[in-house]
C-alpha positions as CSV (number, residue, x, y, z in Angstrom):
1,M,-118.6,-83.6,27.4
2,A,-116.0,-84.6,30.1
3,G,-112.7,-82.7,30.4
4,S,-109.5,-83.6,28.7
5,K,-107.5,-86.6,29.7
6,P,-104.0,-86.0,31.0
7,G,-101.7,-85.3,28.0
8,E,-104.7,-84.9,25.6
9,R,-104.6,-81.9,23.3
10,R,-107.9,-80.3,22.4
11,G,-107.1,-77.4,20.2
12,G,-104.4,-75.3,18.6
13,R,-102.0,-76.4,15.9
14,Q,-101.2,-80.0,15.5
15,K,-97.8,-81.0,16.9
16,G,-95.1,-80.2,14.4
17,T,-97.1,-77.7,12.4
18,P,-95.2,-74.4,12.2
19,N,-96.7,-71.1,13.2
20,K,-97.4,-69.3,10.0
21,I,-96.8,-65.8,11.3
22,T,-93.5,-66.8,12.9
23,A,-92.4,-68.6,9.7
24,D,-93.1,-65.5,7.7
25,I,-91.1,-63.3,10.0
26,K,-88.2,-65.8,10.0
27,A,-88.2,-65.9,6.2
28,L,-88.1,-62.1,6.1
29,A,-85.3,-61.9,8.6
30,A,-83.3,-64.7,6.8
31,V,-83.0,-62.4,3.8
32,H,-81.0,-60.0,5.9
33,S,-79.0,-62.5,8.0
34,Q,-75.9,-62.5,5.9
35,D,-75.7,-58.7,6.0
36,A,-76.3,-58.8,9.8
37,L,-73.5,-61.3,10.3
38,N,-71.2,-59.2,8.1
39,T,-72.0,-56.1,10.2
40,L,-71.3,-58.0,13.4
41,A,-68.0,-59.2,12.1
42,E,-67.1,-55.7,10.9
43,I,-67.9,-54.3,14.4
44,A,-66.0,-57.1,16.1
45,R,-62.9,-56.3,14.0
46,N,-63.1,-52.5,13.8
47,G,-65.7,-51.2,16.4
48,E,-65.1,-47.8,17.9
49,S,-65.1,-49.1,21.5
50,E,-63.9,-52.3,23.2
51,Q,-67.4,-52.8,24.5
52,A,-68.9,-52.8,21.0
53,R,-66.2,-55.2,19.7
54,V,-66.7,-57.6,22.6
55,A,-70.5,-57.5,22.3
56,A,-70.3,-58.2,18.5
57,A,-67.8,-61.0,19.0
58,N,-70.1,-62.6,21.7
59,S,-73.1,-62.3,19.4
60,L,-71.2,-64.1,16.6
61,L,-70.0,-66.9,19.0
62,D,-73.5,-67.3,20.4
63,R,-74.9,-67.8,16.9
64,A,-72.1,-70.1,15.8
65,Y,-71.9,-72.3,18.9
66,G,-74.9,-71.4,21.1
67,K,-74.8,-69.6,24.4
68,P,-72.6,-71.2,27.0
69,R,-74.3,-73.1,29.8
70,Q,-74.7,-71.4,33.1
71,E,-74.3,-73.5,36.2
72,I,-76.7,-73.0,39.0
73,E,-76.0,-74.0,42.6
74,H,-78.8,-75.2,44.8
75,S,-78.2,-75.4,48.5
76,G,-81.6,-76.6,49.6
77,S,-83.3,-79.9,49.5
78,I,-85.5,-80.8,46.5
79,R,-89.0,-82.2,47.3
80,R,-91.7,-83.0,44.9
81,A,-95.1,-81.3,45.5
82,A,-96.7,-84.7,45.5
83,D,-94.6,-85.6,48.6
84,M,-95.7,-82.5,50.5
85,S,-98.7,-82.2,52.9
86,E,-101.5,-79.8,52.0
87,D,-100.4,-77.5,54.9
88,E,-96.9,-77.3,53.5
89,L,-98.2,-76.5,50.0
90,L,-100.6,-73.8,51.4
91,D,-97.7,-72.3,53.4
92,I,-95.6,-72.0,50.2
93,A,-98.5,-70.5,48.3
94,A,-99.1,-67.9,51.1
95,R,-95.4,-66.9,51.2
96,G,-95.5,-66.5,47.4
97,R,-98.6,-64.2,47.6
98,A,-97.1,-62.3,50.5
99,G,-93.9,-61.7,48.5
100,A,-95.9,-60.6,45.5
101,A,-98.0,-58.2,47.6
102,E,-94.9,-56.7,49.2
103,A,-93.3,-56.2,45.8
104,A,-96.5,-54.4,44.6
105,G,-96.3,-52.1,47.6
106,G,-98.7,-53.9,50.0
107,T,-97.6,-55.3,53.3
108,K,-100.7,-57.2,54.4
109,E,-100.3,-61.0,54.3
110,P,-103.2,-62.6,52.5
111,D,-105.6,-64.9,54.4
112,R,-105.0,-68.6,54.2
113,V,-107.4,-70.5,52.0
114,H,-108.6,-74.0,53.0
């Protein structure tokens, strides 16, 4: 049998089918959601510290309106991998491996694979 075609799914749940375990956990948590919101509101109003009041207020706002967007600045150019040469892609991969090795305590740069 040949491999999958691009975009073809071969296993797992059908699109749109909920995960049963996640659904069960969400249902159990939903039973306590009103109590949890009341607790957050109580802490936001009467918490012992300013830090607790601010954290509770932020949690309530996040749940009501969603977390605010964070803007990200990008100063470099953006190039698609499809527009890069094989040498450029290999160089990027080597730098990534070298950074990972350094973070893990190693300093030797890995050999380049062709």
